[in-house]
N, C-alpha and C positions, 0 to 999 in steps of 0.2 A: 705665344704659345699659340697654333692653328689647330681648328679643329680635328685636322688631320692628326697632330699629334696627341692632344690630351682630350680630344671629343668634346662633349657637353659643358668642361671643364674650361672650357678655353674663352677667353674674353671678347673672341669672334661672335659668341652665341649672343651678344648683344644687339648685333645686326640682324640675328634671325627671329629675335623677339619684336623688333620694330615691322619685320618683312610678315611676321604671321599677324601683328594685333592689325596694320594695316590692310592686309587681304582677308581679315574676317573681321572688321570694326564694329558691325554692329552687332555678332553675337558676342564679343568681349562687352560691349558697352551695356548689354543687357544682364551680362554677366555680374560687372560691376554694381549696376542699379539694384540686382538681387543681393550682393555681398552688404551692399551698404543699408537695405531692407533689415538682412538678417543679424549684422555686426550691431546695428541700433536695439533691435530686440534683445539679444544677449546683455548689452551694458545696461539696458533701462529696468530689465525685468527683476521684479521681487518675489523671491521664492520660499513659500512658507516651510518652515523648520518641521511642522507635522503633518505633511503631506509627501508620502512616498512617490506616488505618481507624478506630481508635480515636479517632485525634486528630479526622479528619474529622467522626466520628458526635458528638462533643461540641461540635464548631463548628454543626451542624446542629441538635443539640437546643437550644442558645443562642438560636440564630436562630428556630426555632419557638415556643421559649417567648415572646421577645421579640414576636413578632407576635399571639400568645395574648394577651399581657398588654393591648397596643395594642388588641385586638380588645375587647376588656371597657371599657377606657376610652372608646372611641367609642360601644360599644351602650349603656352608661348615660347618655349625653349625648343620645342619640334619632339618633345621627349612622350609622344602618345602613347606609346604602349603603358607605359608605367603611370601616365595621366589616367588613362581609362581604368587602370586597377584601383585606383582613388575615386573616380567615379562611381564604378562598383561597389567599394564600400559605402561609399555615401548612400547610396539606393538601399545596401542592407542596412544602414541606421533608419532610413526612412520605414522600410520595414517595421522594424522594433518602435518607431516611435509611433506606426499606424496601428501596432498590436497593443500597445499600451494606452492608445486612445479609446479602443474598443472594449478591452478587458483590463482595468486599471490590476487586478489580480497577476496579469503579466508581469509584474514585479517579482514575485515569488518563482516565476518561473527562470527569471535571471538569477535568481538566488540558488535555482537548483544546478543552473546551469554550471555556476562558477565552483558550487561544490563537486559538481562532476568532472570540472575539466580540472580542479587540483588536486581530488583524490586520484586521477588517475595518471597525472605527473609525480605525485609522490609516490605511487606503487610502481612508477616505473625507475624511479629515483634508485628505491630498495633492492630492484634488481641489478642494478650496476654490477659489473664484476669488481672483486678484491683488487684494490689499485688505482680505482678511478678517482681518488681525492676525497671521496665519501668517508669523512670522521664518524667516530663514535657516537660524539653529538648531535651531527645531523641526522644519522639513522634515528636517533634517541627523539628527537623531537618530529621526525616525519612520521615514527610509528605514533606518539601521540596524538599527533594531527588527526591520523586516521582514525584511531581509536576515540578521540572527540566528536569526529564527525558520524562516525557509526552510533555512537550514544546519543547525539542530538536529536536523534529522529528525522533529521531531513531526509528525504529520497532523493537524489542526486539523478537528475536526469537533462542530458544535452537537449540543448535548442536544435530543432532545425529549419534552415533559412525558409526554405518551402513554405512550412506551417506558418512560420512567422507570416510571412507574404499572403498565404491565405487568408489568417485570422485579420490582416490588415486590410483585407478586400483587393488585394493587389496581385493576386497571381498569375494576371496577363504580363504585369508588369515584370515579375519574375521569369516567365517564359519568355519574353522578348528582350528589353535591355539588361537584366542580369545575366540571363544566360548567354546572351550575345558577347558581354562584356567577359564574361569569365573563359569563352572559346575564343575570343581573339585577343584576349589582354592575359588576363590573370593565369591562366594556365600554359602550360609550355607546347599548346598544341601547334597542329599542322599550319592552320591558320597564324598562330601568332609569330611563330617562327618563318613564315613567308616573307615577314616584315622585312628581315634582313636580306632577302633574295631579289637580285638587280634582274629586271627581264627587258627581252625586247618587244617591237610590235607583235611578233606573232607568240609573244608569250616564252619564248626561249631563254632560258638562264643565260646572262651575260655576265655575272657575278656577284659580289656581294655587296650589300647597300650598309651603309652606317653614317650615323648624323641626323640632324632634323630632319623629320618626316613632316610633308607641307602636305601630304596630300587626305589626312584626316583630323587635321586641326578644328575645322570647322565642325565635322561632326562630334567629335570629342569634346567641344565647350557646348554643343547643343545638347547632349546627353548629360554634361554637367548643371545646365540651366533647368533640365527636365527634372532631375531628382531635387536640384534645391526647391524648386517650385513646391514639389510634393512636401520637402521638409519643412517650408515655412508655412504652408497651407494646414497641416496636420500640428505644429508648433501653435499656431492662431488658434485653431480648434482646441487644443490640450491645456493650454496655461497662460498664454500672451495675447489674449485678443486685445488688449488696451494698449501694446506696444509695436504691432504690426497694423499700420493703418490699410484698411480694407482697399482704398483705393489705390495706393501705389501699390499692392501687391496686385491688382486688377489691371493696373496699366502694363505690368510686366507680362502679366499671362497675355494682353492683344498684343504688345511688341513680339512674344514668343509664336502665338500663331502667325504671326504674318512673317515673321521669320523661317517659320515652318514652310510655309506657302512657296514662299519667294526660293526655298531650296529644292521643294520637290518641283518646281517650275523647269528647275535646272538640269534635273535630271534626265537623261536620254531615255525613251522607252525603247525596250527590247521587243523586237518582233519573232 
């Protein structure tokens, strides 16, 4: 089956993986180095059972690493829009980890957010019209859950991503990376939809585009490495300084800066 017949599920995608990795070998190498550092930290860390801050930090680090690895799997196939959605998720996890580092009480914000989200879903389910499949026993459980939630004294309150980024000291990252990834990938905006438009030299529409996207594989892996560096830095500060060797992370940081400078030098100046 060809890409024209089955898209990204085609065995032909293997040749594109090789092509994308060869064309962006330095960035993928950096990403793999960061992944090794992160994976070693995840497997070597010891989490005390009586420290909610460290326990939550461990969970967030694992989530961030999973998003990072998923990004690379999609980016190497040229599925850059979907890869960039995962990068955005990785940055969001970074915001949470940074907020947790600066305020251990952020664990309580996560608990209040969970109560708020589950409460909203329970109330929405109870409003479903008759015949929607909600049995009497389900209605009873949902009602009991809402009653217990009210009697618990917990104040449900949703977490706002911007406020979390601000608490983490990453407002600028929210306003640039996170907002940019929201607009060009996560939301069906004009920018993200334009990925499926083929155009000529004069920007006239010549058709529709489908399949591996070569144009922004490098930028996508660049963004992913940026998120991973923040993730590892915060994780090291928060709970695993002994399993993330600073010199290894520093070498990755130096490679990152070198690659960013090289990327800038290839961007034509606009006059």
